[in-house]
The first five atom37 places (N, CA, C, CB, O) and aatype in JSON, in Angstrom:
{
  "aatype": [12, 11, 1, 11, 9, 19, 9, 11, 19, 14, 12, 8, 11, 3, 11, 3, 11, 15, 11, 0, 12, 11, 9, 19, 19, 0, 6, 6, 7, 19, 9, 15, 19, 15, 9, 7, 11, 6, 2, 3, 19, 10, 6, 19, 9, 7, 6, 7, 19, 3, 15, 19, 4, 10, 0, 11, 15, 10, 1, 11, 11, 13, 4, 13, 0, 3, 9, 19, 15, 19, 0, 6, 19, 11, 14, 14, 0, 14, 14, 15, 14, 6, 11, 4, 10, 10, 5, 14, 4, 13, 18, 14, 14, 16, 14, 10, 18, 6, 17, 5, 18, 18, 3, 1, 7, 14, 16, 2, 2, 4, 15, 9, 12],
  "atom_mask": [
    [1, 1, 1, 1, 1],
    [1, 1, 1, 1, 1],
    [1, 1, 1, 1, 1],
    [1, 1, 1, 1, 1],
    [1, 1, 1, 1, 1],
    [1, 1, 1, 1, 1],
    [1, 1, 1, 1, 1],
    [1, 1, 1, 1, 1],
    [1, 1, 1, 1, 1],
    [1, 1, 1, 1, 1],
    [1, 1, 1, 1, 1],
    [1, 1, 1, 1, 1],
    [1, 1, 1, 1, 1],
    [1, 1, 1, 1, 1],
    [1, 1, 1, 1, 1],
    [1, 1, 1, 1, 1],
    [1, 1, 1, 1, 1],
    [1, 1, 1, 1, 1],
    [1, 1, 1, 1, 1],
    [1, 1, 1, 1, 1],
    [1, 1, 1, 1, 1],
    [1, 1, 1, 1, 1],
    [1, 1, 1, 1, 1],
    [1, 1, 1, 1, 1],
    [1, 1, 1, 1, 1],
    [1, 1, 1, 1, 1],
    [1, 1, 1, 1, 1],
    [1, 1, 1, 1, 1],
    [1, 1, 1, 0, 1],
    [1, 1, 1, 1, 1],
    [1, 1, 1, 1, 1],
    [1, 1, 1, 1, 1],
    [1, 1, 1, 1, 1],
    [1, 1, 1, 1, 1],
    [1, 1, 1, 1, 1],
    [1, 1, 1, 0, 1],
    [1, 1, 1, 1, 1],
    [1, 1, 1, 1, 1],
    [1, 1, 1, 1, 1],
    [1, 1, 1, 1, 1],
    [1, 1, 1, 1, 1],
    [1, 1, 1, 1, 1],
    [1, 1, 1, 1, 1],
    [1, 1, 1, 1, 1],
    [1, 1, 1, 1, 1],
    [1, 1, 1, 0, 1],
    [1, 1, 1, 1, 1],
    [1, 1, 1, 0, 1],
    [1, 1, 1, 1, 1],
    [1, 1, 1, 1, 1],
    [1, 1, 1, 1, 1],
    [1, 1, 1, 1, 1],
    [1, 1, 1, 1, 1],
    [1, 1, 1, 1, 1],
    [1, 1, 1, 1, 1],
    [1, 1, 1, 1, 1],
    [1, 1, 1, 1, 1],
    [1, 1, 1, 1, 1],
    [1, 1, 1, 1, 1],
    [1, 1, 1, 1, 1],
    [1, 1, 1, 1, 1],
    [1, 1, 1, 1, 1],
    [1, 1, 1, 1, 1],
    [1, 1, 1, 1, 1],
    [1, 1, 1, 1, 1],
    [1, 1, 1, 1, 1],
    [1, 1, 1, 1, 1],
    [1, 1, 1, 1, 1],
    [1, 1, 1, 1, 1],
    [1, 1, 1, 1, 1],
    [1, 1, 1, 1, 1],
    [1, 1, 1, 1, 1],
    [1, 1, 1, 1, 1],
    [1, 1, 1, 1, 1],
    [1, 1, 1, 1, 1],
    [1, 1, 1, 1, 1],
    [1, 1, 1, 1, 1],
    [1, 1, 1, 1, 1],
    [1, 1, 1, 1, 1],
    [1, 1, 1, 1, 1],
    [1, 1, 1, 1, 1],
    [1, 1, 1, 1, 1],
    [1, 1, 1, 1, 1],
    [1, 1, 1, 1, 1],
    [1, 1, 1, 1, 1],
    [1, 1, 1, 1, 1],
    [1, 1, 1, 1, 1],
    [1, 1, 1, 1, 1],
    [1, 1, 1, 1, 1],
    [1, 1, 1, 1, 1],
    [1, 1, 1, 1, 1],
    [1, 1, 1, 1, 1],
    [1, 1, 1, 1, 1],
    [1, 1, 1, 1, 1],
    [1, 1, 1, 1, 1],
    [1, 1, 1, 1, 1],
    [1, 1, 1, 1, 1],
    [1, 1, 1, 1, 1],
    [1, 1, 1, 1, 1],
    [1, 1, 1, 1, 1],
    [1, 1, 1, 1, 1],
    [1, 1, 1, 1, 1],
    [1, 1, 1, 1, 1],
    [1, 1, 1, 1, 1],
    [1, 1, 1, 0, 1],
    [1, 1, 1, 1, 1],
    [1, 1, 1, 1, 1],
    [1, 1, 1, 1, 1],
    [1, 1, 1, 1, 1],
    [1, 1, 1, 1, 1],
    [1, 1, 1, 1, 1],
    [1, 1, 1, 1, 1],
    [1, 1, 1, 1, 1]
  ],
  "atom_positions": [
    [[0.84, -1.17, 0.0], [0.0, 0.0, 0.0], [0.89, 1.24, 0.0], [-0.96, -0.01, 1.22], [1.79, 1.38, 0.83]],
    [[0.63, 2.12, -0.95], [1.43, 3.34, -1.07], [0.97, 4.36, -0.05], [1.33, 3.92, -2.5], [-0.22, 4.48, 0.26]],
    [[1.95, 5.1, 0.47], [1.66, 6.16, 1.42], [2.34, 7.45, 1.0], [2.1, 5.76, 2.83], [3.41, 7.44, 0.4]],
    [[1.69, 8.54, 1.32], [2.28, 9.86, 1.1], [2.6, 10.45, 2.46], [1.31, 10.8, 0.28], [1.71, 10.66, 3.29]],
    [[3.89, 10.71, 2.67], [4.36, 11.23, 3.95], [4.84, 12.66, 3.72], [5.49, 10.34, 4.55], [5.67, 12.91, 2.84]],
    [[4.32, 13.58, 4.5], [4.73, 14.98, 4.41], [5.51, 15.32, 5.67], [3.49, 15.94, 4.25], [5.01, 15.18, 6.78]],
    [[6.77, 15.75, 5.48], [7.66, 16.06, 6.6], [8.16, 17.49, 6.45], [8.86, 15.06, 6.66], [8.59, 17.9, 5.37]],
    [[8.1, 18.24, 7.54], [8.6, 19.61, 7.54], [10.04, 19.61, 8.05], [7.7, 20.54, 8.4], [10.31, 19.19, 9.17]],
    [[10.95, 20.09, 7.21], [12.38, 20.13, 7.53], [12.89, 21.52, 7.15], [13.19, 18.99, 6.75], [12.57, 22.0, 6.07]],
    [[13.66, 22.18, 8.02], [14.19, 23.5, 7.65], [15.3, 23.38, 6.6], [14.72, 24.24, 8.91], [16.4, 22.91, 6.89]],
    [[14.98, 23.8, 5.39], [15.96, 23.76, 4.29], [16.06, 25.17, 3.72], [15.54, 22.71, 3.16], [15.17, 25.61, 2.99]],
    [[17.13, 25.87, 4.04], [17.27, 27.25, 3.63], [18.1, 27.4, 2.36], [17.89, 28.05, 4.73], [17.92, 28.36, 1.61]],
    [[18.98, 26.47, 2.12], [19.88, 26.54, 0.96], [19.62, 25.36, 0.04], [21.36, 26.57, 1.41], [18.99, 24.38, 0.42]],
    [[20.13, 25.47, -1.18], [20.0, 24.38, -2.14], [20.78, 23.15, -1.67], [20.5, 24.81, -3.53], [20.38, 22.02, -1.94]],
    [[21.89, 23.38, -0.98], [22.69, 22.27, -0.46], [21.89, 21.48, 0.57], [24.01, 22.8, 0.15], [21.98, 20.25, 0.61]],
    [[21.12, 22.17, 1.41], [20.28, 21.49, 2.38], [19.21, 20.65, 1.7], [19.63, 22.51, 3.31], [18.89, 19.55, 2.15]],
    [[18.66, 21.17, 0.62], [17.63, 20.44, -0.12], [18.2, 19.16, -0.71], [17.04, 21.33, -1.24], [17.56, 18.11, -0.65]],
    [[19.38, 19.25, -1.28], [19.98, 18.05, -1.88], [20.36, 17.03, -0.81], [21.23, 18.43, -2.7], [20.24, 15.83, -1.04]],
    [[20.81, 17.49, 0.37], [21.12, 16.57, 1.47], [19.86, 15.84, 1.92], [21.76, 17.34, 2.66], [19.88, 14.62, 2.13]],
    [[18.78, 16.57, 2.08], [17.53, 15.97, 2.52], [17.03, 14.96, 1.5], [16.46, 17.05, 2.77], [16.54, 13.89, 1.86]],
    [[17.14, 15.29, 0.23], [16.69, 14.38, -0.83], [17.53, 13.1, -0.81], [16.78, 15.06, -2.22], [16.98, 12.01, -0.98]],
    [[18.85, 13.22, -0.61], [19.72, 12.04, -0.56], [19.36, 11.14, 0.62], [21.19, 12.46, -0.48], [19.36, 9.91, 0.48]],
    [[19.07, 11.73, 1.76], [18.72, 10.95, 2.94], [17.42, 10.19, 2.71], [18.59, 11.87, 4.18], [17.31, 9.01, 3.04]],
    [[16.44, 10.87, 2.13], [15.13, 10.25, 1.92], [15.22, 9.14, 0.87], [14.1, 11.29, 1.51], [14.6, 8.09, 1.04]],
    [[15.95, 9.37, -0.19], [16.05, 8.38, -1.26], [16.78, 7.12, -0.79], [16.78, 8.98, -2.47], [16.53, 6.04, -1.31]],
    [[17.66, 7.25, 0.2], [18.4, 6.1, 0.72], [17.5, 5.15, 1.5], [19.54, 6.57, 1.6], [17.86, 3.99, 1.69]],
    [[16.35, 5.6, 1.95], [15.43, 4.74, 2.7], [14.81, 3.69, 1.78], [14.31, 5.58, 3.37], [14.64, 3.92, 0.58]],
    [[14.5, 2.55, 2.34], [13.96, 1.44, 1.57], [12.47, 1.64, 1.3], [14.2, 0.11, 2.3], [11.71, 1.94, 2.22]],
    [[12.06, 1.46, 0.06], [10.66, 1.55, -0.32], [10.22, 2.88, -0.86], [0.0, 0.0, 0.0], [9.05, 3.03, -1.23]],
    [[11.1, 3.87, -0.92], [10.74, 5.2, -1.42], [10.61, 5.15, -2.94], [11.8, 6.27, -0.99], [11.51, 4.69, -3.63]],
    [[9.48, 5.64, -3.44], [9.24, 5.67, -4.88], [9.56, 7.04, -5.45], [7.78, 5.3, -5.18], [10.25, 7.14, -6.47]],
    [[9.08, 8.1, -4.8], [9.35, 9.45, -5.3], [9.44, 10.43, -4.14], [8.27, 9.9, -6.3], [8.83, 10.25, -3.09]],
    [[10.23, 11.48, -4.37], [10.42, 12.54, -3.38], [10.28, 13.87, -4.1], [11.83, 12.42, -2.66], [10.79, 14.04, -5.21]],
    [[9.58, 14.81, -3.48], [9.48, 16.14, -4.06], [9.45, 17.17, -2.94], [8.23, 16.27, -4.97], [9.07, 16.87, -1.81]],
    [[9.85, 18.37, -3.29], [9.79, 19.48, -2.35], [8.47, 20.19, -2.58], [11.02, 20.47, -2.51], [8.14, 20.54, -3.71]],
    [[7.72, 20.39, -1.51], [6.38, 20.95, -1.61], [6.38, 22.4, -2.04], [0.0, 0.0, 0.0], [7.42, 22.98, -2.36]],
    [[5.2, 22.98, -2.04], [5.04, 24.38, -2.44], [5.84, 25.3, -1.53], [3.56, 24.78, -2.42], [6.47, 26.26, -1.98]],
    [[5.8, 24.99, -0.25], [6.67, 25.7, 0.67], [8.03, 25.01, 0.61], [6.09, 25.72, 2.15], [8.09, 23.79, 0.46]],
    [[9.11, 25.75, 0.72], [10.44, 25.16, 0.57], [10.83, 24.26, 1.73], [11.47, 26.25, 0.42], [11.8, 23.51, 1.62]],
    [[10.12, 24.3, 2.83], [10.49, 23.52, 4.01], [9.71, 22.2, 4.12], [10.27, 24.33, 5.25], [9.74, 21.58, 5.18]],
    [[9.04, 21.78, 3.07], [8.19, 20.59, 3.14], [8.67, 19.55, 2.13], [6.71, 20.96, 2.89], [8.82, 19.84, 0.95]],
    [[8.9, 18.32, 2.62], [9.25, 17.2, 1.76], [8.03, 16.3, 1.62], [10.46, 16.4, 2.34], [7.4, 15.95, 2.62]],
    [[7.7, 15.93, 0.4], [6.6, 15.0, 0.14], [7.19, 13.7, -0.37], [5.57, 15.6, -0.88], [7.79, 13.66, -1.44]],
    [[7.03, 12.65, 0.4], [7.61, 11.34, 0.09], [6.49, 10.37, -0.23], [8.49, 10.82, 1.27], [5.54, 10.24, 0.55]],
    [[6.59, 9.69, -1.35], [5.63, 8.66, -1.71], [6.4, 7.35, -1.78], [4.92, 8.98, -3.07], [7.41, 7.24, -2.47]],
    [[5.9, 6.36, -1.04], [6.59, 5.08, -1.01], [5.71, 3.95, -0.55], [0.0, 0.0, 0.0], [4.58, 4.15, -0.1]],
    [[6.25, 2.78, -0.69], [5.52, 1.57, -0.3], [6.28, 0.91, 0.83], [5.33, 0.6, -1.51], [7.41, 0.46, 0.64]],
    [[5.67, 0.83, 2.0], [6.31, 0.23, 3.16], [7.36, 1.1, 3.8], [0.0, 0.0, 0.0], [8.29, 0.58, 4.42]],
    [[7.26, 2.41, 3.66], [8.24, 3.34, 4.25], [7.81, 3.64, 5.69], [8.34, 4.66, 3.41], [6.65, 3.95, 5.94]],
    [[8.75, 3.54, 6.61], [8.48, 3.86, 8.01], [8.71, 5.35, 8.21], [9.39, 3.02, 8.97], [9.83, 5.84, 8.08]],
    [[7.64, 6.07, 8.52], [7.74, 7.53, 8.63], [8.56, 7.95, 9.84], [6.34, 8.14, 8.72], [9.24, 8.98, 9.79]],
    [[8.52, 7.18, 10.91], [9.26, 7.54, 12.12], [10.77, 7.39, 11.87], [8.83, 6.64, 13.32], [11.55, 8.27, 12.24]],
    [[11.18, 6.3, 11.23], [12.61, 6.11, 10.92], [13.1, 7.17, 9.94], [12.85, 4.7, 10.33], [14.24, 7.63, 10.02]],
    [[12.23, 7.55, 9.02], [12.57, 8.59, 8.05], [12.78, 9.93, 8.76], [11.48, 8.73, 6.98], [13.73, 10.65, 8.45]],
    [[11.92, 10.26, 9.7], [12.06, 11.5, 10.46], [13.31, 11.48, 11.32], [10.82, 11.74, 11.32], [13.99, 12.49, 11.45]],
    [[13.62, 10.31, 11.94], [14.82, 10.2, 12.77], [16.09, 10.41, 11.95], [14.87, 8.84, 13.45], [17.02, 11.08, 12.4]],
    [[16.13, 9.84, 10.75], [17.32, 10.0, 9.92], [17.47, 11.45, 9.44], [17.27, 9.06, 8.71], [18.59, 11.92, 9.26]],
    [[16.36, 12.14, 9.24], [16.44, 13.56, 8.87], [16.85, 14.42, 10.07], [15.08, 14.05, 8.32], [17.53, 15.43, 9.91]],
    [[16.45, 14.02, 11.27], [16.81, 14.77, 12.48], [18.31, 14.68, 12.76], [16.03, 14.25, 13.69], [18.88, 15.61, 13.34]],
    [[18.94, 13.58, 12.37], [20.39, 13.45, 12.58], [21.14, 14.54, 11.83], [20.87, 12.07, 12.13], [22.15, 15.04, 12.34]],
    [[20.69, 14.9, 10.64], [21.38, 15.91, 9.83], [20.88, 17.33, 10.11], [21.21, 15.59, 8.36], [21.67, 18.27, 10.17]],
    [[19.55, 17.48, 10.29], [18.97, 18.82, 10.36], [18.51, 19.22, 11.76], [17.81, 18.9, 9.43], [18.1, 20.37, 11.95]],
    [[18.57, 18.34, 12.74], [18.19, 18.6, 14.12], [16.7, 18.9, 14.29], [18.99, 19.75, 14.65], [16.24, 19.06, 15.42]],
    [[15.95, 18.97, 13.23], [14.52, 19.21, 13.33], [13.85, 18.59, 12.11], [14.2, 20.72, 13.44], [14.21, 18.89, 10.97]],
    [[12.88, 17.75, 12.37], [12.05, 17.18, 11.31], [10.72, 16.82, 11.93], [12.72, 15.93, 10.65], [10.66, 16.03, 12.88]],
    [[9.66, 17.38, 11.42], [8.34, 17.19, 11.98], [7.45, 16.51, 10.95], [7.73, 18.54, 12.44], [7.34, 16.97, 9.82]],
    [[6.81, 15.41, 11.36], [5.89, 14.72, 10.46], [4.57, 15.49, 10.45], [5.67, 13.23, 10.9], [3.91, 15.62, 11.48]],
    [[4.21, 16.0, 9.28], [2.99, 16.78, 9.16], [1.8, 15.86, 8.93], [3.1, 17.79, 8.01], [0.78, 15.99, 9.61]],
    [[1.91, 14.93, 7.98], [0.8, 14.03, 7.71], [1.3, 12.75, 7.05], [-0.24, 14.71, 6.83], [2.33, 12.73, 6.39]],
    [[0.54, 11.7, 7.26], [0.75, 10.42, 6.6], [-0.6, 9.99, 6.05], [1.36, 9.33, 7.59], [-1.56, 9.83, 6.81]],
    [[-0.68, 9.81, 4.75], [-1.95, 9.46, 4.12], [-1.74, 8.36, 3.1], [-2.59, 10.69, 3.45], [-0.65, 8.21, 2.54]],
    [[-2.77, 7.6, 2.88], [-2.71, 6.53, 1.89], [-2.99, 7.11, 0.51], [-3.73, 5.41, 2.23], [-3.91, 7.91, 0.33]],
    [[-2.19, 6.69, -0.46], [-2.38, 7.16, -1.84], [-3.3, 6.17, -2.54], [-1.01, 7.29, -2.6], [-2.97, 5.0, -2.69]],
    [[-4.43, 6.66, -2.95], [-5.39, 5.81, -3.65], [-5.18, 5.95, -5.16], [-6.86, 6.18, -3.26], [-4.96, 7.06, -5.65]],
    [[-5.24, 4.85, -5.89], [-5.09, 4.95, -7.34], [-6.28, 5.69, -7.93], [-4.95, 3.55, -7.97], [-7.39, 5.59, -7.4]],
    [[-6.07, 6.42, -9.0], [-7.19, 7.14, -9.6], [-8.25, 6.17, -10.12], [-6.69, 8.06, -10.74], [-7.93, 5.13, -10.69]],
    [[-9.49, 6.53, -9.91], [-10.59, 5.68, -10.35], [-10.7, 5.71, -11.87], [-11.92, 6.13, -9.7], [-10.57, 6.78, -12.48]],
    [[-10.93, 4.56, -12.48], [-11.07, 4.57, -13.94], [-12.36, 5.29, -14.34], [-11.08, 3.12, -14.5], [-13.35, 5.24, -13.61]],
    [[-12.34, 5.95, -15.45], [-13.55, 6.68, -15.86], [-14.68, 5.7, -16.17], [-13.25, 7.57, -17.09], [-14.46, 4.61, -16.7]],
    [[-15.89, 6.12, -15.84], [-17.04, 5.26, -16.09], [-17.31, 5.2, -17.59], [-18.29, 5.76, -15.33], [-17.06, 6.18, -18.3]],
    [[-17.8, 4.09, -18.09], [-18.02, 3.97, -19.53], [-19.1, 4.91, -20.05], [-18.39, 2.56, -19.87], [-19.11, 5.24, -21.23]],
    [[-20.01, 5.36, -19.18], [-21.06, 6.27, -19.62], [-20.5, 7.64, -19.98], [-22.14, 6.41, -18.54], [-20.96, 8.29, -20.92]],
    [[-19.5, 8.08, -19.22], [-18.94, 9.41, -19.45], [-17.94, 9.41, -20.6], [-18.28, 9.92, -18.19], [-17.67, 10.45, -21.2]],
    [[-17.39, 8.26, -20.9], [-16.33, 8.19, -21.88], [-16.88, 7.67, -23.21], [-15.18, 7.28, -21.38], [-16.55, 6.57, -23.64]],
    [[-17.7, 8.45, -23.84], [-18.23, 8.07, -25.14], [-17.34, 8.63, -26.23], [-19.69, 8.57, -25.31], [-17.02, 9.82, -26.23]],
    [[-16.95, 7.79, -27.12], [-16.1, 8.23, -28.21], [-16.96, 8.82, -29.32], [-15.22, 7.07, -28.75], [-17.91, 8.19, -29.79]],
    [[-16.62, 10.0, -29.72], [-17.31, 10.66, -30.8], [-16.54, 10.45, -32.1], [-17.49, 12.16, -30.5], [-15.32, 10.61, -32.11]],
    [[-17.21, 10.09, -33.16], [-16.48, 9.93, -34.42], [-15.99, 11.28, -34.93], [-17.36, 9.24, -35.48], [-16.69, 12.28, -34.83]],
    [[-14.8, 11.29, -35.46], [-14.22, 12.51, -36.0], [-14.25, 12.44, -37.52], [-12.77, 12.73, -35.48], [-13.82, 11.45, -38.11]],
    [[-14.77, 13.47, -38.13], [-14.79, 13.53, -39.58], [-13.87, 14.65, -40.03], [-16.23, 13.74, -40.11], [-14.05, 15.81, -39.64]],
    [[-12.91, 14.31, -40.83], [-11.97, 15.28, -41.34], [-12.31, 15.56, -42.8], [-10.5, 14.78, -41.19], [-12.73, 14.65, -43.52]],
    [[-12.14, 16.79, -43.24], [-12.41, 17.06, -44.67], [-11.4, 16.32, -45.53], [-12.35, 18.6, -44.96], [-10.27, 16.07, -45.1]],
    [[-11.79, 15.96, -46.73], [-10.87, 15.23, -47.6], [-9.67, 16.1, -47.97], [-11.59, 14.75, -48.87], [-9.77, 17.32, -48.07]],
    [[-8.56, 15.45, -48.16], [-7.33, 16.16, -48.52], [-7.41, 16.56, -49.99], [-6.08, 15.27, -48.25], [-7.71, 15.73, -50.84]],
    [[-7.13, 17.84, -50.28], [-7.18, 18.25, -51.69], [-6.04, 17.62, -52.49], [-7.12, 19.79, -51.81], [-4.92, 17.49, -52.0]],
    [[-6.35, 17.23, -53.69], [-5.35, 16.64, -54.57], [-4.9, 17.7, -55.57], [-5.9, 15.39, -55.3], [-5.72, 18.4, -56.16]],
    [[-3.63, 17.8, -55.76], [-3.07, 18.75, -56.71], [-2.44, 17.98, -57.85], [-2.03, 19.68, -56.02], [-1.75, 16.98, -57.65]],
    [[-2.69, 18.46, -59.07], [-2.1, 17.81, -60.24], [-1.03, 18.72, -60.81], [-3.18, 17.49, -61.3], [-1.2, 19.94, -60.9]],
    [[0.06, 18.1, -61.19], [1.14, 18.83, -61.81], [1.21, 18.39, -63.27], [2.5, 18.58, -61.07], [1.24, 17.2, -63.58]],
    [[1.24, 19.36, -64.12], [1.37, 19.05, -65.54], [2.61, 19.75, -66.07], [0.1, 19.46, -66.34], [2.85, 20.93, -65.81]],
    [[3.37, 19.0, -66.82], [4.6, 19.53, -67.39], [4.41, 19.62, -68.89], [5.84, 18.66, -67.01], [4.12, 18.62, -69.55]],
    [[4.58, 20.8, -69.42], [4.45, 21.0, -70.86], [5.83, 21.13, -71.46], [3.6, 22.26, -71.17], [6.61, 22.0, -71.08]],
    [[6.13, 20.27, -72.37], [7.43, 20.3, -73.05], [7.31, 21.21, -74.25], [7.88, 18.87, -73.49], [6.45, 21.0, -75.11]],
    [[8.15, 22.21, -74.33], [8.12, 23.17, -75.44], [9.0, 22.74, -76.6], [8.56, 24.55, -74.95], [9.11, 23.44, -77.61]],
    [[9.59, 21.62, -76.46], [10.45, 21.14, -77.54], [11.88, 21.63, -77.35], [0.0, 0.0, 0.0], [12.17, 22.35, -76.39]],
    [[12.76, 21.23, -78.26], [14.16, 21.65, -78.13], [14.33, 23.13, -78.42], [15.04, 20.84, -79.07], [13.87, 23.63, -79.45]],
    [[14.96, 23.8, -77.55], [15.23, 25.23, -77.75], [16.74, 25.42, -77.7], [14.51, 26.13, -76.68], [17.39, 25.07, -76.72]],
    [[17.26, 25.98, -78.75], [18.68, 26.29, -78.83], [18.9, 27.79, -78.84], [19.29, 25.65, -80.06], [19.89, 28.25, -79.4]],
    [[18.06, 28.52, -78.29], [18.19, 29.97, -78.26], [19.11, 30.37, -77.12], [16.82, 30.64, -78.13], [18.66, 30.54, -75.99]],
    [[20.33, 30.51, -77.41], [21.31, 30.89, -76.41], [21.54, 32.39, -76.54], [22.65, 30.1, -76.56], [21.89, 32.87, -77.62]],
    [[21.34, 33.12, -75.47], [21.46, 34.57, -75.54], [22.89, 35.04, -75.44], [20.64, 35.21, -74.46], [23.17, 36.21, -75.72]],
    [[23.81, 34.16, -75.04], [25.2, 34.57, -74.9], [25.88, 34.63, -76.27], [25.97, 33.61, -73.96], [26.69, 35.53, -76.51]],
    [[25.58, 33.72, -77.15], [26.24, 33.68, -78.44], [25.48, 34.36, -79.5], [26.5, 32.31, -78.85], [25.92, 34.41, -80.65]]
  ]
}
């Protein structure tokens, strides 16, 4: 079962962000990591990830890590067949162009000589 874990960590510099990302990715079961809308929030999606161990490992480096929320990620529901009706598309026919080449015969009219 996939879970979305939101952890608040003080990350003021880009170096802090990369350190936090490396720590989180090293945990077993992590699928994706992103930095939230606020720069101090890490959003971790994983399967079988222990949020407490993740927070402890972040506290070792940053001295502060607060678990904001842990929620189950539900797969998106497939669209119902009633709403997903395919409409036929009719495209206008492609115009055909004809090229005709008219041969004027041999011309030896050289303007240089």
